[in-house]
C-alpha positions in Angstrom: -3.9 -0.5 -36.9 -1.3 -1.5 -34.3 0.4 -3.8 -36.8 0.6 -1.0 -39.4 2.2 1.3 -36.9 4.7 -1.4 -36.0 5.5 -1.9 -39.7 5.9 1.9 -40.3 8.1 2.1 -37.3 10.2 -0.8 -38.5 10.6 0.8 -41.9 11.8 4.1 -40.4 14.4 2.1 -38.5 15.5 0.3 -41.6 15.8 3.7 -43.4 17.8 5.0 -40.5 20.1 2.0 -40.5 20.9 2.3 -44.2 21.2 6.1 -44.4 24.8 6.1 -43.5 27.3 3.5 -42.1 26.7 2.7 -38.5 28.6 0.8 -35.8 27.1 -2.7 -35.7 27.7 -5.4 -33.1 27.1 -8.7 -34.7 26.1 -11.3 -32.1 26.8 -14.8 -33.3 29.2 -13.8 -36.1 30.8 -16.9 -37.4 34.4 -17.2 -38.6 33.3 -19.4 -41.4 33.0 -17.6 -44.8 30.2 -19.8 -46.0 27.9 -18.7 -43.1 25.2 -16.0 -43.6 26.5 -14.0 -40.6 30.0 -13.8 -42.1 28.8 -13.0 -45.6 26.4 -10.3 -44.4 29.0 -8.7 -42.1 31.7 -8.8 -44.7 29.4 -7.1 -47.2 28.4 -4.4 -44.7 32.1 -3.9 -43.7 32.9 -3.4 -47.4 30.1 -0.7 -47.5 31.8 1.2 -44.7 30.0 -0.1 -41.7 32.0 -0.6 -38.5 31.5 -4.3 -37.7 32.1 -5.5 -34.2 32.2 -9.3 -33.9 30.6 -10.8 -30.8 31.4 -14.5 -30.3 33.1 -15.8 -27.2 34.7 -18.7 -29.1 37.1 -16.6 -31.2 39.8 -13.9 -30.5 39.1 -12.2 -33.9 36.9 -12.6 -37.0 37.3 -10.8 -40.3 40.5 -9.2 -39.0 38.6 -7.5 -36.2 38.9 -8.1 -32.4 36.1 -10.3 -31.3 34.3 -9.7 -28.0 32.8 -12.3 -25.7 29.6 -10.3 -25.0 28.0 -7.0 -25.8 29.1 -5.7 -22.4 32.8 -6.1 -23.3 32.7 -3.8 -26.3 34.3 -0.4 -25.8 32.4 2.7 -27.2 29.0 3.2 -28.5 27.1 0.6 -30.6 24.3 1.8 -32.9 22.9 -1.5 -34.0 22.9 -4.9 -32.3 22.5 -7.4 -35.2 21.4 -10.9 -33.9 22.5 -14.1 -35.7 21.5 -16.5 -32.9 18.9 -19.0 -31.9 15.7 -17.4 -30.9 15.9 -18.6 -27.3 19.0 -16.5 -26.8 17.4 -13.3 -28.1 16.0 -12.0 -24.7 19.5 -12.1 -23.1 20.9 -10.2 -26.1 18.1 -7.6 -25.9 18.7 -7.0 -22.2 22.4 -6.5 -23.0 21.5 -4.1 -25.9 19.4 -2.1 -23.6 22.1 -2.0 -20.9 24.8 -0.8 -23.3 22.6 1.9 -24.8 22.3 0.6 -28.4 19.8 2.3 -30.6 18.4 -0.6 -32.5 18.1 -4.4 -32.2 18.0 -6.1 -35.6 16.9 -9.7 -35.6 18.0 -11.5 -38.8 15.8 -13.6 -41.1 13.7 -16.2 -39.3 14.4 -14.7 -35.9 11.2 -13.5 -34.3 10.8 -12.9 -30.6 7.7 -10.8 -29.8 8.3 -10.5 -26.1 11.9 -9.4 -26.5 10.8 -6.9 -29.2 8.2 -5.4 -26.8 10.9 -5.2 -24.1 13.3 -3.4 -26.4 10.7 -0.9 -27.6 9.5 -0.2 -24.0 13.2 0.6 -23.2 13.3 3.0 -26.2 15.2 0.9 -28.7 14.1 0.4 -32.3 13.4 -3.2 -33.4 13.6 -4.9 -36.8 12.6 -8.6 -37.0 12.9 -11.3 -39.6 14.8 -9.1 -42.0 18.4 -9.2 -43.3 20.2 -5.9 -43.2 22.5 -7.0 -46.1 19.5 -7.8 -48.3 17.8 -4.5 -47.4 21.0 -2.6 -48.3 21.4 -4.4 -51.6 17.8 -3.9 -52.6 18.1 -0.1 -52.0 21.3 0.2 -54.0 20.1 -2.0 -56.9 17.0 0.1 -57.2 19.1 3.2 -57.2 17.3 4.6 -54.1 19.2 7.2 -52.1 17.9 7.4 -48.6 20.6 9.8 -47.4 18.3 12.6 -48.7 15.2 11.1 -47.1 14.0 13.2 -44.2 14.7 12.0 -40.7 17.3 9.3 -41.6 20.2 11.1 -39.8 18.5 11.0 -36.3 17.0 8.0 -34.6 13.3 7.5 -35.4 11.0 8.4 -32.6 8.7 5.7 -31.1 
């Protein structure tokens, strides 16, 4: 039963994320166009999402200023999208909590149960082992409109 609750909760956060463009900090965004992080972020930017690159090795990526850490970003972040090695996830989750993000999205093959529990206990939503670009494309290919779906404007409750 607990697993089903977690899946339902994750689905509500996915719906919330895709209901309208959000401000997304992409931790580990590469400047290389052939990388998944770049392709996914460029796609989302083209869909109207405000992409905020987080990579201490570059001054800018995709024509956007790049920040060394989540703590350096001015303004509110809705989603922290993680394209990084799993051992770095706990540090990013702590930063997401500290900056007041609403959701931590761990990309495909990124699963960190302890960090997910920590984020949920702090009131953040969590999506793990999913790609936001793929989720967005699937919804739009299927012709699904989630902007009319109830409760997608406000953050899902725990």
